[in-house]
C-alpha positions as CSV (number, residue, x, y, z in Angstrom):
1,M,-26.9,149.7,-12.1
2,T,-23.1,149.6,-11.7
3,L,-21.1,146.7,-10.6
4,L,-17.4,147.0,-10.4
5,V,-15.9,143.9,-11.9
6,P,-12.6,144.1,-9.8
7,I,-14.6,144.2,-6.6
8,L,-16.5,141.1,-7.7
9,A,-13.3,139.4,-8.7
10,L,-11.8,139.8,-5.3
11,A,-14.8,138.0,-3.8
12,L,-14.5,135.0,-6.1
13,A,-11.5,133.7,-4.3
14,Q,-13.0,134.0,-0.8
15,P,-14.2,130.8,0.7
16,V,-17.3,130.5,2.8
17,G,-16.4,130.0,6.4
18,P,-17.2,126.9,8.3
19,Q,-20.7,126.5,9.9
20,S,-22.3,123.9,11.9
21,A,-23.9,121.1,9.9
22,G,-25.8,119.6,12.8
23,S,-26.8,115.9,12.8
24,R,-28.6,115.9,9.4
25,T,-27.7,113.2,6.8
26,Y,-27.4,113.6,3.1
27,A,-29.5,110.4,2.6
28,A,-32.5,112.1,4.2
29,C,-32.5,114.7,1.5
30,T,-33.7,112.2,-1.1
31,A,-37.1,112.1,0.7
32,T,-37.5,115.9,0.7
33,P,-39.5,117.9,-1.9
34,E,-36.3,119.5,-3.3
35,P,-33.4,117.0,-2.8
36,V,-31.0,119.1,-4.8
37,V,-31.6,122.2,-2.7
38,C,-31.4,120.1,0.5
39,V,-28.0,118.6,-0.5
40,A,-26.6,122.0,-1.4
41,D,-27.8,123.5,1.9
42,L,-26.3,120.7,3.9
43,A,-23.0,120.9,2.0
44,V,-22.5,124.7,2.6
45,A,-23.4,124.3,6.2
46,G,-20.5,121.9,6.7
47,D,-16.9,122.6,7.7
48,R,-15.4,123.1,4.2
49,G,-15.0,126.4,2.5
50,F,-16.2,127.0,-1.1
51,E,-15.4,129.6,-3.7
52,L,-18.2,131.9,-4.8
53,T,-18.1,130.5,-8.3
54,D,-18.8,127.0,-7.0
55,L,-21.8,128.3,-5.0
56,I,-23.1,130.0,-8.0
57,A,-22.7,126.9,-10.2
58,A,-24.5,124.9,-7.6
59,G,-27.4,127.3,-7.5
60,A,-26.8,127.7,-3.7
61,V,-28.6,131.1,-3.7
62,A,-28.5,131.9,0.0
63,A,-24.9,130.9,0.5
64,A,-23.8,132.7,-2.7
65,R,-25.6,135.9,-1.6
66,R,-24.0,135.8,1.8
67,Q,-20.5,135.5,0.3
68,A,-21.0,138.2,-2.3
69,P,-19.6,141.7,-1.9
70,A,-22.3,144.3,-1.0
71,R,-22.2,146.1,-4.4
72,G,-22.3,142.8,-6.3
73,R,-24.9,141.0,-4.2
74,R,-27.8,141.3,-6.6
75,I,-25.8,140.1,-9.5
76,V,-24.5,137.1,-7.6
77,E,-28.0,136.2,-6.4
78,L,-29.3,136.5,-10.0
79,A,-26.5,134.3,-11.3
80,A,-27.1,131.6,-8.7
81,R,-30.9,131.6,-9.3
82,I,-30.3,131.2,-13.1
83,A,-27.8,128.4,-12.4
84,A,-30.5,126.8,-10.3
85,G,-32.9,126.9,-13.3
86,D,-34.9,130.0,-12.6
87,G,-36.0,132.3,-15.4
88,H,-34.4,135.6,-16.2
89,E,-37.0,137.6,-18.1
90,D,-37.0,140.5,-15.7
91,L,-33.3,141.3,-15.9
92,S,-32.2,144.6,-17.3
93,P,-29.6,144.6,-20.1
94,V,-26.8,145.8,-17.7
95,E,-27.7,143.0,-15.2
96,A,-27.7,140.4,-17.9
97,Q,-24.2,141.6,-19.0
98,H,-22.8,141.3,-15.5
99,V,-24.4,137.9,-15.0
100,L,-22.9,136.6,-18.2
101,G,-19.6,138.2,-17.2
102,L,-19.7,136.4,-13.9
103,F,-20.6,133.1,-15.6
104,S,-17.5,133.5,-17.7
105,D,-15.5,132.9,-14.5
106,V,-17.5,129.8,-13.6
107,S,-15.7,126.6,-14.4
108,F,-16.9,125.4,-17.8
109,Y,-16.7,121.7,-17.3
110,D,-18.1,121.6,-13.8
111,S,-21.1,123.7,-14.5
112,G,-21.8,123.8,-18.2
113,L,-22.2,127.6,-18.0
114,P,-22.4,129.8,-20.0
115,E,-23.0,127.5,-22.9
116,D,-26.0,125.6,-21.7
117,A,-29.7,126.6,-21.8
118,R,-29.7,128.3,-18.4
119,A,-27.7,131.2,-19.8
120,S,-28.6,131.2,-23.4
121,G,-31.6,133.6,-23.1
122,L,-29.4,136.2,-21.4
123,W,-27.7,137.3,-24.6
124,D,-30.7,138.8,-26.3
125,I,-31.3,140.9,-23.1
126,A,-27.6,141.8,-22.6
127,M,-27.1,143.1,-26.2
128,R,-29.9,145.6,-26.0
129,E,-27.6,148.2,-24.5
130,P,-23.9,149.1,-25.0
131,V,-21.3,147.6,-22.7
132,G,-19.7,150.3,-20.6
133,D,-16.7,148.7,-19.0
134,I,-13.8,147.3,-21.0
135,E,-13.0,144.5,-18.6
136,L,-16.7,143.4,-18.6
137,R,-16.6,143.6,-22.4
138,W,-13.6,141.2,-22.7
139,M,-15.3,138.8,-20.2
140,L,-18.4,138.9,-22.5
141,V,-16.2,138.2,-25.5
142,E,-14.8,135.1,-23.8
143,A,-18.2,134.0,-22.7
144,A,-19.6,134.5,-26.3
145,V,-16.9,132.4,-27.8
146,R,-17.4,129.6,-25.2
147,S,-21.1,129.7,-26.1
148,N,-20.4,129.3,-29.8
149,R,-21.7,132.8,-30.5
150,D,-18.8,134.0,-32.7
151,D,-21.0,136.7,-34.2
152,L,-21.6,138.3,-30.8
153,A,-17.9,138.1,-30.0
154,L,-17.1,140.0,-33.3
155,Q,-19.7,142.6,-32.5
156,L,-18.4,143.1,-28.9
157,V,-14.9,143.5,-30.2
158,G,-15.8,145.7,-33.2
159,E,-17.8,148.1,-31.0
160,A,-15.1,148.5,-28.4
161,P,-14.3,152.3,-28.0
162,V,-10.6,152.8,-28.4
163,D,-10.8,156.3,-27.0
164,G,-12.2,155.2,-23.6
165,P,-10.5,155.9,-20.3
166,W,-8.7,152.6,-20.2
167,S,-5.4,151.8,-18.6
168,D,-2.4,150.6,-20.7
169,D,-2.8,147.2,-19.1
170,A,-6.5,147.0,-20.1
171,R,-5.6,148.1,-23.6
172,A,-2.9,145.3,-23.9
173,T,-5.3,142.7,-22.6
174,F,-8.1,143.8,-25.0
175,A,-5.7,143.8,-27.9
176,S,-4.9,140.1,-27.1
177,I,-8.6,139.3,-26.6
178,A,-9.5,140.9,-30.0
179,A,-6.8,139.0,-31.8
180,H,-7.2,135.6,-30.2
181,Y,-11.0,135.4,-29.7
182,A,-12.4,137.4,-32.6
183,Y,-9.5,137.4,-35.1
184,D,-10.0,141.1,-35.4
185,W,-6.4,142.3,-36.0
186,R,-7.5,145.9,-36.8
187,V,-9.1,146.4,-33.4
188,A,-6.1,144.6,-31.7
189,E,-3.6,146.9,-33.4
190,A,-5.6,150.0,-32.5
191,F,-5.7,149.1,-28.8
192,L,-2.0,148.2,-28.9
193,A,-1.1,151.5,-30.6
194,S,-3.2,153.6,-28.3
195,G,-1.2,152.6,-25.2
196,G,-1.3,148.8,-24.9
197,D,2.3,148.6,-26.2
198,R,3.4,150.6,-23.1
199,A,1.9,148.1,-20.6
200,E,4.4,146.6,-18.2
201,G,4.4,142.9,-17.6
202,Y,2.9,142.1,-21.0
203,S,4.6,140.4,-23.9
204,N,4.0,142.7,-26.9
205,S,5.8,140.1,-29.1
206,A,3.2,137.5,-28.1
207,I,0.3,139.9,-28.7
208,R,1.8,140.8,-32.1
209,I,2.0,137.1,-33.0
210,G,-1.6,136.8,-32.1
211,I,-2.3,139.7,-34.4
212,D,-0.4,137.9,-37.2
213,Q,-2.5,134.8,-36.5
214,A,-5.7,136.9,-36.7
215,R,-4.5,138.3,-40.1
216,L,-4.1,134.7,-41.4
217,H,-7.6,133.8,-40.4
218,G,-8.7,136.5,-42.8
219,G,-6.5,135.4,-45.7
220,Y,-2.9,134.5,-46.6
221,E,-0.2,137.1,-46.0
222,R,3.4,135.9,-46.6
223,E,5.0,138.1,-44.0
224,A,2.5,137.2,-41.3
225,A,2.8,133.5,-42.2
226,A,6.6,133.6,-41.9
227,R,6.4,135.2,-38.4
228,V,3.8,132.7,-37.2
229,L,5.9,129.7,-38.6
230,A,9.0,131.0,-36.8
231,A,7.0,131.4,-33.5
232,V,5.6,127.8,-33.8
233,L,9.1,126.4,-34.3
234,A,10.5,128.4,-31.4
235,E,8.0,126.7,-29.1
236,D,9.8,123.7,-27.7
237,A,7.0,122.1,-25.7
238,R,3.3,121.6,-26.5
239,L,0.3,119.5,-25.6
240,P,-0.8,117.1,-28.4
241,G,-2.8,119.3,-30.8
242,P,-2.0,121.9,-33.4
243,G,-2.7,125.1,-31.3
244,D,-3.3,128.6,-32.5
245,G,-0.3,129.1,-34.8
246,P,-0.7,126.0,-36.9
247,E,-4.4,126.4,-37.1
248,A,-3.9,130.0,-38.4
249,L,-1.6,128.7,-41.1
250,K,-4.2,126.1,-42.1
251,A,-7.0,128.7,-42.2
252,A,-4.9,130.9,-44.5
253,G,-4.1,128.0,-46.8
254,A,-0.4,128.5,-46.2
255,T,0.7,125.2,-47.7
256,D,4.4,126.1,-48.2
257,E,4.7,127.1,-44.6
258,L,2.8,124.0,-43.4
259,R,5.2,121.8,-45.4
260,A,8.1,123.7,-44.0
261,L,6.7,123.2,-40.5
262,G,6.3,119.4,-41.1
263,A,9.8,119.1,-42.4
264,A,11.4,121.0,-39.5
265,L,9.5,119.0,-36.9
266,V,10.4,115.7,-38.5
267,S,14.0,116.8,-38.4
268,R,13.7,117.8,-34.7
269,G,11.9,114.6,-33.9
270,R,15.0,112.7,-35.0
271,A,17.3,114.5,-32.6
272,P,18.4,111.8,-30.0
273,D,19.0,114.4,-27.3
274,R,15.2,115.2,-27.0
275,S,13.0,113.1,-24.7
276,P,10.9,110.4,-26.4
277,E,7.7,112.2,-25.5
278,D,8.8,115.5,-27.0
279,R,9.9,113.7,-30.1
280,T,6.5,112.0,-30.5
281,D,4.9,115.4,-30.2
282,D,7.2,116.7,-32.9
283,Y,6.1,113.8,-35.2
284,G,2.4,114.2,-34.3
285,L,2.3,117.9,-35.2
286,A,4.5,117.2,-38.3
287,S,1.9,114.7,-39.5
288,W,-0.9,117.2,-38.8
289,A,0.9,119.9,-40.7
290,Y,1.5,117.7,-43.8
291,E,-2.1,116.7,-43.9
292,A,-3.2,120.3,-43.5
293,A,-1.0,121.1,-46.6
294,G,-2.7,118.3,-48.5
295,D,0.3,115.8,-48.3
296,R,-1.3,112.7,-46.9
297,E,1.6,110.4,-47.7
298,M,4.0,112.6,-45.9
299,A,1.6,112.8,-43.0
300,L,1.5,109.0,-42.8
301,S,5.2,108.8,-43.0
302,A,5.7,111.2,-40.1
303,A,3.1,109.4,-38.0
304,R,4.7,106.0,-38.7
305,E,8.1,107.3,-37.7
306,G,6.7,108.8,-34.5
307,A,4.7,105.8,-33.6
308,A,7.9,103.8,-33.4
309,L,8.9,106.0,-30.4
310,T,5.5,105.7,-28.7
311,P,6.3,102.6,-26.6
312,L,9.4,104.2,-25.1
313,A,7.6,107.6,-24.5
314,V,4.7,105.9,-22.7
315,A,7.0,103.7,-20.6
316,E,9.1,106.7,-19.5
317,R,6.0,108.7,-18.5
318,T,4.4,105.8,-16.5
319,Y,7.7,104.3,-15.2
320,L,6.7,101.0,-16.9
321,H,10.3,100.6,-18.1
322,A,11.0,99.4,-14.5
323,N,8.3,96.7,-14.9
324,P,7.8,95.9,-18.6
325,G,4.9,93.8,-19.6
326,S,2.9,94.5,-16.4
327,V,0.0,96.0,-18.4
328,S,-1.2,96.0,-22.0
329,P,-0.1,98.7,-24.4
330,S,-3.6,100.2,-24.4
331,E,-3.7,100.2,-20.6
332,A,-0.3,101.9,-20.6
333,A,-1.6,104.5,-23.0
334,E,-4.5,105.3,-20.7
335,M,-2.2,105.5,-17.7
336,A,-0.1,108.0,-19.7
337,N,-3.3,110.1,-20.4
338,G,-2.5,110.0,-24.1
339,F,0.9,111.6,-23.9
340,G,3.4,110.0,-26.2
341,T,0.6,108.4,-28.3
342,W,-0.1,111.3,-30.7
343,P,1.5,109.7,-33.7
344,V,-0.6,106.5,-33.2
345,Q,-3.7,108.7,-33.0
346,R,-2.6,110.4,-36.3
347,L,-2.4,107.0,-38.0
348,Y,-5.9,106.2,-36.9
349,E,-7.2,109.6,-38.0
350,L,-5.5,109.3,-41.4
351,G,-7.4,106.0,-42.1
352,A,-4.5,103.6,-41.3
353,R,-6.6,102.1,-38.6
354,D,-5.4,98.5,-38.6
355,E,-1.8,99.8,-38.6
356,A,-2.6,102.1,-35.6
357,L,-4.2,99.2,-33.7
358,G,-1.3,97.0,-34.5
359,V,1.1,99.5,-32.8
360,G,-0.9,98.7,-29.7
361,F,-0.9,102.1,-27.9
362,L,-4.2,103.6,-29.0
363,A,-6.0,104.6,-25.8
364,G,-9.6,103.6,-25.9
365,R,-10.9,107.1,-25.4
366,D,-8.8,108.4,-28.3
367,R,-10.3,105.8,-30.6
368,Y,-13.8,106.6,-29.3
369,L,-13.4,110.3,-29.8
370,A,-11.8,109.8,-33.3
371,E,-14.8,107.8,-34.4
372,L,-17.2,110.2,-32.9
373,E,-15.5,113.1,-34.7
374,A,-15.7,111.1,-38.0
375,D,-19.5,110.7,-37.5
376,V,-19.0,106.9,-37.1
377,T,-20.8,105.1,-34.2
378,P,-18.0,104.4,-31.6
379,D,-17.9,101.1,-29.7
380,P,-18.5,101.9,-26.0
381,S,-16.4,98.8,-25.1
382,W,-13.3,100.8,-26.0
383,L,-13.8,102.7,-22.7
384,A,-12.9,100.6,-19.7
385,K,-10.6,100.5,-16.8
386,P,-8.1,101.8,-15.9
387,G,-9.1,105.5,-15.5
388,I,-12.7,105.2,-16.6
389,N,-13.6,108.3,-14.7
390,Y,-10.9,110.4,-16.5
391,Q,-12.0,108.9,-19.8
392,L,-15.6,109.9,-19.3
393,K,-14.5,113.5,-18.3
394,L,-13.2,113.8,-21.9
395,V,-15.9,111.8,-23.7
396,V,-19.1,113.1,-22.1
397,P,-18.6,116.7,-23.2
398,A,-18.0,115.6,-26.7
399,L,-21.3,113.6,-26.7
400,Q,-23.1,116.6,-25.2
401,R,-21.8,118.9,-27.9
402,R,-23.0,116.6,-30.6
403,R,-26.3,115.8,-28.8
404,A,-25.4,112.2,-29.4
405,A,-28.4,110.6,-27.5
406,S,-28.0,107.1,-29.0
407,D,-24.2,107.0,-28.3
408,A,-24.8,108.2,-24.7
409,R,-27.5,105.5,-24.2
410,A,-25.1,102.8,-25.5
411,L,-22.3,103.9,-23.3
412,L,-24.6,103.9,-20.2
413,L,-25.7,100.4,-21.0
414,R,-22.1,99.3,-21.4
415,L,-21.2,100.8,-18.0
416,Q,-24.2,99.2,-16.3
417,A,-23.0,95.8,-17.6
418,A,-19.6,96.2,-15.9
419,P,-20.3,97.0,-12.2
420,A,-16.6,97.8,-11.5
421,D,-16.6,100.4,-14.3
422,W,-19.9,101.8,-13.1
423,A,-18.7,102.1,-9.6
424,S,-15.5,103.9,-10.7
425,A,-17.3,106.4,-12.9
426,G,-18.2,109.8,-11.5
427,A,-21.8,110.5,-10.7
428,E,-21.6,113.8,-12.6
429,E,-20.6,112.1,-15.8
430,L,-23.2,109.4,-15.4
431,M,-26.0,111.9,-14.8
432,M,-25.0,113.9,-17.9
433,L,-24.9,110.7,-20.0
434,A,-28.5,110.0,-18.8
435,A,-29.5,113.5,-19.6
436,I,-28.0,113.4,-23.1
437,A,-29.9,110.2,-23.6
438,G,-33.1,112.0,-22.4
439,D,-33.6,109.7,-19.4
440,D,-34.6,111.9,-16.5
441,R,-35.5,108.9,-14.3
442,Q,-32.0,107.5,-14.6
443,A,-30.4,110.9,-13.9
444,E,-32.5,111.2,-10.7
445,A,-31.7,107.6,-9.7
446,I,-27.9,108.2,-10.2
447,F,-28.2,111.4,-8.1
448,D,-30.0,109.7,-5.3
449,D,-27.5,106.8,-5.1
450,A,-24.6,109.2,-5.0
451,V,-26.3,111.3,-2.3
452,R,-26.6,108.2,-0.1
453,D,-22.9,107.4,-0.6
454,L,-22.0,110.9,0.7
455,D,-22.8,109.8,4.3
456,E,-20.2,107.0,4.0
457,S,-17.4,109.4,3.0
458,E,-15.4,111.5,5.5
459,D,-13.0,114.3,4.7
460,M,-14.3,115.3,1.3
461,A,-18.0,114.8,1.8
462,T,-19.1,118.5,1.7
463,W,-16.9,119.2,-1.4
464,A,-18.2,116.0,-3.2
465,A,-21.8,117.0,-2.3
466,L,-21.5,120.5,-3.9
467,Q,-19.9,119.0,-7.0
468,L,-22.7,116.5,-7.2
469,V,-25.2,119.4,-7.0
470,I,-23.4,121.2,-9.8
471,G,-23.5,118.1,-11.9
472,R,-27.2,117.6,-11.2
473,R,-27.9,121.2,-12.2
474,A,-26.1,120.7,-15.5
475,A,-27.9,117.5,-16.2
476,D,-31.2,119.1,-15.5
477,A,-30.4,121.9,-17.9
478,E,-29.4,119.3,-20.6
479,L,-32.7,117.5,-20.1
480,R,-34.5,120.8,-20.7
481,R,-32.5,121.5,-23.9
482,D,-34.4,121.5,-27.2
483,R,-33.7,118.1,-28.8
484,T,-35.6,118.7,-32.1
485,N,-32.5,119.7,-34.0
486,P,-29.4,117.6,-33.1
487,Q,-26.3,118.8,-34.8
488,S,-22.6,118.3,-34.9
489,P,-20.3,121.1,-33.9
């Protein structure tokens, strides 16, 4: 069977046209034999368009099949059926490859695919035959990494035929994929040298930095470390977190370069012409770099210096400088979504917890996630308004990855004890919390309550309905997951 990935890709952006929803109500679905199917059918019969990936994630088989291109219709139908919880024992290896490739385009957070149990059995089938198309191969590499199957990602990259009939653009893309996802610099260099370096619209310098990073993941090389360090320092804006370059330096044990990175960022953080938020990011990464180099005291020093800027950085992002004192520091940090607070998080992570709390800008979710990462039982009371729904979107996947049933149960109980927080939380997150805790009855009750609420909404009802179905499918898959061997990532 052949399915042209570009043809399928064109269909992914095409919405389903409006259809008549009739006079049915969502609430009536709770009394049907298959409430999830009923809600999905009612949603796609409404007046709002949906992308094919959403229909697949929701397991809306008939609607997904109607929307699929003719040559990809069977693959789309198979993918939607698997997302709905059907088995996949009868798939051929080529079909399994294409379904996994399609799942790699399905939103990870909204659906849980391809990491969850619905797709896990596809890999054994897919790897029984070679992958013929280079674009499909790199989609499978991405899906394998997202599924924590690094060994399969390495295999897929290592077996890629350099002498295939690939375009220069495809060669450049695969070189980047090989470097960034599999850390296979040899394959990356081979694809670049075989025509990828002639591709237009690609940054060969960025790909070559990726190759240097891949080299460092295999061991220390002075020249590669120097180039990666220069590239990191040339990047003037970053989200809080080390990113690929610093992580590669740490993997290689490049302590001299990490110390140089820390010193350069502290110096840059002291520049008064930079914004307070950029300066806190400089200090946060400097602290991380010093710790990665083994210099805890220097890491603490950088975090302390940056934490002094946190109040100003948060105030500027949230415009609280115009109304100082209107909210508490922790509430301000939540409103800022954690931006500007990285140095305070670093203090907490380095063990200076009382000092971090004394600064007053440690967002509850950051404290919760830090404790979870340290295998310490977090206090669910740290998660509260404002922004409880956003907090849960960050916390729930971490609990799911760790199979933290007791922590999920404690958080559910805390939310139930605070009606305002429960009402503000998203049903998808609440269902997943119940699923992680192994409580199928509560997951069903949350779904039913949310379905009844759909009839009270107006403009976004059909979109909310499909997202609710996607969340219910993911929760059901979590409930079916093997819980005999909990583990931390």
